[in-house]
C-alpha positions in Angstrom: 0.0 0.0 0.0 1.1 3.5 -0.7 1.1 5.9 2.2 1.9 9.6 2.6 5.1 9.9 4.5 4.9 10.8 8.1 7.4 12.8 10.2 10.9 11.6 10.9 13.2 13.3 13.3 13.0 16.2 11.0 9.8 18.3 10.6 8.5 17.1 7.2 5.3 19.3 7.2 1.9 18.3 5.8 2.3 19.0 2.1 0.1 16.9 -0.2 2.2 14.8 -2.6 1.4 17.1 -5.5 3.1 20.0 -3.8 6.1 18.1 -2.4 9.2 18.9 -4.4 10.1 15.2 -4.6 6.6 14.2 -5.7 4.7 11.1 -4.6 5.9 9.8 -1.2 5.9 6.1 -0.4 6.4 5.0 3.2 7.9 1.6 4.0 7.7 0.1 7.5 8.9 -3.0 9.3 9.2 -3.0 13.0 11.1 0.0 14.1 12.4 0.7 10.6 10.9 3.3 8.2 12.1 4.2 4.7 10.7 6.9 2.5 10.9 6.5 -1.3 9.9 9.3 -3.7 8.8 9.8 -7.2 11.5 12.2 -8.3 14.5 10.1 -9.2 12.9 7.0 -7.6 15.1 8.2 -4.7 15.5 7.2 -1.1 14.6 10.3 0.9 15.1 8.9 4.4 15.8 5.8 6.4 15.0 5.8 10.1 15.3 3.3 13.0 14.7 3.5 16.7 18.3 4.8 16.9 17.2 7.8 14.7 18.1 8.8 11.2 20.6 6.5 9.5 20.8 8.9 6.5 21.3 12.6 6.2 18.4 12.9 3.9 15.8 15.6 3.3 12.3 16.5 4.5 9.1 16.1 2.6 8.8 19.8 2.0 12.4 20.1 0.7 14.0 19.7 -2.7 16.8 17.1 -2.8 20.2 18.8 -2.6 23.7 17.3 -2.7 22.3 14.3 -4.7 21.0 12.8 -1.4 19.6 9.3 -1.9 19.6 9.5 -5.7 20.6 6.8 -8.2 22.8 7.6 -11.1 22.2 6.0 -14.5 23.6 5.5 -17.1 26.9 6.7 -15.6 27.9 7.7 -12.0 30.1 10.6 -11.1 31.7 12.8 -13.7 32.3 12.6 -17.5 34.9 15.0 -18.8 33.4 17.6 -21.0 30.3 15.4 -21.3 31.9 13.6 -24.3 32.4 10.0 -25.2 33.0 8.0 -28.4 31.3 4.8 -29.6 33.0 3.5 -32.7 33.4 6.4 -35.1 30.7 8.5 -33.5 31.3 11.1 -30.8 28.4 11.9 -28.5 28.0 15.2 -26.5 25.9 15.2 -23.3 24.6 18.3 -21.5 27.2 19.8 -19.1 25.3 19.4 -15.9 28.3 20.5 -13.9 29.2 23.6 -15.9 31.7 25.0 -13.4 33.9 22.0 -14.0 32.8 21.4 -17.6 31.5 17.9 -16.9 28.4 15.9 -17.3 27.6 14.5 -13.9 25.5 11.7 -12.3 23.6 10.4 -15.3 20.2 11.3 -16.8 17.5 10.0 -14.5 17.9 11.5 -11.1 15.3 14.3 -11.7 12.9 12.2 -13.8 9.5 11.1 -12.5 9.7 7.4 -11.7 6.6 5.2 -11.3 5.8 2.7 -8.5 5.4 -0.7 -10.1 5.0 -2.6 -6.8 4.3 -1.3 -3.4 3.7 -3.2 -0.1 4.2 -2.4 3.5 7.9 -3.3 3.6 8.9 -2.8 0.0 8.5 -0.8 -3.2 9.8 -1.0 -6.8 10.2 2.1 -8.8 10.5 2.0 -12.6 11.4 4.3 -15.5 12.2 4.0 -19.2 15.2 6.1 -20.3 14.5 6.9 -24.0 17.1 8.1 -26.5 17.9 11.8 -26.3 20.7 14.2 -27.5 23.9 12.5 -26.5 22.3 9.2 -25.5 21.0 7.0 -28.4 19.9 4.0 -26.3 16.7 2.8 -24.5 17.0 1.3 -21.0 14.2 -0.1 -18.9 15.1 0.7 -15.3 14.0 -0.6 -11.9 15.0 0.3 -8.3 13.6 -2.1 -5.7 13.7 -1.1 -2.0 13.1 -3.7 0.7 13.1 -3.8 4.5 13.8 -7.0 6.4 15.3 -8.0 9.7 18.8 -7.2 8.5 17.9 -3.6 7.4 17.4 -2.0 4.0 18.4 -3.5 0.6 18.3 -1.7 -2.7 18.4 -3.6 -6.0 19.0 -1.6 -9.3 18.3 -3.4 -12.6 18.8 -2.1 -16.1 17.5 -3.9 -19.2 18.6 -3.0 -22.8 15.3 -2.4 -24.7 17.1 -1.3 -27.8 18.7 -3.1 -30.8 22.3 -2.1 -30.2 24.8 -2.9 -27.3 24.5 -0.2 -24.6 27.4 1.2 -22.5 26.2 1.4 -18.9 27.1 2.4 -15.4 25.2 3.0 -12.2 25.9 4.5 -8.7 24.0 5.4 -5.6 24.5 8.4 -3.3 23.3 7.9 0.3 24.8 10.0 3.1 25.3 7.8 6.2 24.6 9.6 9.4 24.7 9.0 13.2 23.4 11.1 16.0 26.7 13.0 16.3 26.5 16.5 14.8 29.6 16.0 12.7 31.4 13.1 11.1 34.7 14.4 12.5 34.5 12.4 15.7 33.3 9.2 14.0 35.5 6.2 13.2 35.4 5.0 9.5 36.3 1.7 8.1 36.2 1.4 4.3 37.3 -1.4 1.9 39.3 0.5 -0.8 42.9 -0.8 -1.3 43.6 1.7 -4.1 42.5 5.3 -4.5 42.2 7.6 -7.5 43.9 11.0 -7.6 41.9 13.5 -9.6 42.6 16.7 -11.5 41.0 20.1 -11.0 37.9 18.9 -12.8 37.4 15.9 -10.5 38.5 13.4 -13.2 40.7 10.5 -12.1 44.3 10.6 -13.2 45.3 7.1 -12.1 44.9 4.4 -9.5 47.4 4.2 -6.6 47.7 2.0 -3.5 46.3 3.5 -0.3 49.2 2.2 1.8 50.8 5.0 3.9 48.4 7.6 2.6 45.7 9.7 4.3 43.1 7.7 2.2 43.7 4.4 3.9 40.6 3.4 6.0 40.9 -0.3 5.7 41.3 -0.4 9.5 38.9 1.8 11.6 40.2 5.2 12.3 38.8 8.6 13.3 37.8 10.8 10.3 39.0 14.0 12.1 39.6 16.8 9.6 40.1 14.5 6.6 38.6 16.0 3.4 37.2 13.2 1.2 35.9 13.5 -2.4 37.7 10.3 -3.3 37.1 7.4 -5.5 38.4 3.9 -4.6 39.0 0.6 -6.4 40.4 -2.8 -5.4 37.7 -3.2 -2.8 38.3 -5.8 0.0 35.3 -8.2 0.3 34.0 -10.8 2.7 33.4 -14.5 1.9 30.0 -13.6 0.5 31.5 -11.2 -2.0 30.3 -8.1 -0.1 32.3 -4.9 0.5 31.5 -3.0 3.7 31.7 0.6 4.9 31.3 1.1 8.7 30.7 4.3 10.7 30.9 4.2 14.5 30.7 6.8 17.2 33.2 5.6 19.8 31.7 7.9 22.4 28.3 6.2 22.3 28.8 2.9 20.4 26.3 4.0 17.8 27.0 2.7 14.4 25.8 2.0 10.9 27.1 -0.2 8.0 26.6 -0.1 4.2 27.3 -3.1 2.1 27.6 -3.5 -1.7 27.8 -6.6 -3.9 30.4 -7.3 -6.5 28.5 -5.5 -9.2 29.9 -2.4 -7.5 33.7 -2.6 -7.8 34.2 1.1 -7.1 33.4 3.3 -4.2 33.3 7.1 -3.7 33.6 8.7 -0.2 32.5 12.3 0.2 32.8 14.3 3.4 30.6 17.1 2.1 33.0 20.0 2.5 32.0 21.5 -0.9 28.2 21.4 -0.4 26.6 24.8 -1.0 24.5 24.4 2.2 27.0 25.1 5.0 24.8 23.5 7.6 25.0 20.2 5.7 28.8 20.1 5.4 30.3 17.1 7.2 27.0 16.2 8.8 26.8 12.9 6.9 29.3 10.9 4.9 28.5 10.3 1.3 29.1 6.6 0.6 28.6 5.9 -3.1 28.7 2.4 -4.5 29.7 2.6 -8.2 29.6 0.0 -10.9 32.3 1.8 -12.9 35.0 4.4 -12.2 34.4 8.2 -12.7 34.7 9.1 -16.4 34.2 5.5 -17.4 32.4 6.4 -20.7 35.7 7.7 -21.8 38.2 5.5 -20.0 36.2 2.2 -20.1 37.3 1.4 -16.5 34.6 -0.8 -15.1 32.1 0.1 -17.9 29.5 -2.6 -18.6 28.1 -3.2 -22.1 24.6 -4.6 -22.0 23.6 -6.5 -25.1 20.1 -6.1 -26.6 17.6 -7.9 -24.3 20.3 -8.3 -21.6 20.3 -6.8 -18.1 22.5 -5.7 -15.3 21.7 -6.0 -11.6 23.5 -4.4 -8.7 22.6 -4.6 -4.9 23.6 -2.5 -1.9 22.1 -2.0 1.5 22.3 -0.5 5.0 22.4 -2.4 8.3 21.5 0.0 11.1 
């Protein structure tokens, strides 16, 4: 069943769905867990447990900022100058990050997605990405959200509905949050064994080991004043093939974990220092599973090619 979203620890107001900047609101509940999925972008607006907000999301009366809870398709992160080549044809996408002359975060995060399945503890949002300037492919897309006893899981599926092979990447952009007012005092453990230096446009210039660098969080350590807008590869995984990011407040023992399956071989960590809303900076940690590296439509690093009729599925989730 579809429900209007209720209040979380923020004041969400009483806007009808038609007036909410993120459109139709779908509330999921299971025990002490609540998740809020929205029409715009098929995004995850909030996730709440009895410990409070596990995400630095946004209220029902607010427009999404900082890409909070959005899914990026058909590429995550940045594409230099918005250009890529397929065979002899060069394609030009809109420069959605004009200050850096990049196309950023795909083509679907502001689109209106439709609820295909809704129940008390789960919802599946769908959208068809049709050909447009710079993107000559058709993708059928699905994002499925589910609550269970382990927490929240998110499954993203893309199907090539066209007649030509389609280059593809996807990413997600939740900001993990604890009750602490800042991430500075939190301990972070993250699985990246290699990090990607980047140029002034935010485009990777290589892949280097994290050993003896400020970017090594393979063992838990306090974030402190570390500034992160950093892509990682060579992710360490458990025996189930999952990579994990863990945030813990050592003062209280409060903690949250994000996992990602092997369809996400790259990870971005973002401390939020460049967010335009000063009160949101360093309040949550952006933890971004990515199926390919930034600029993959040019570099090919991690880029998937979906054959006609084929599909790609990727899963991540949060354990509160």
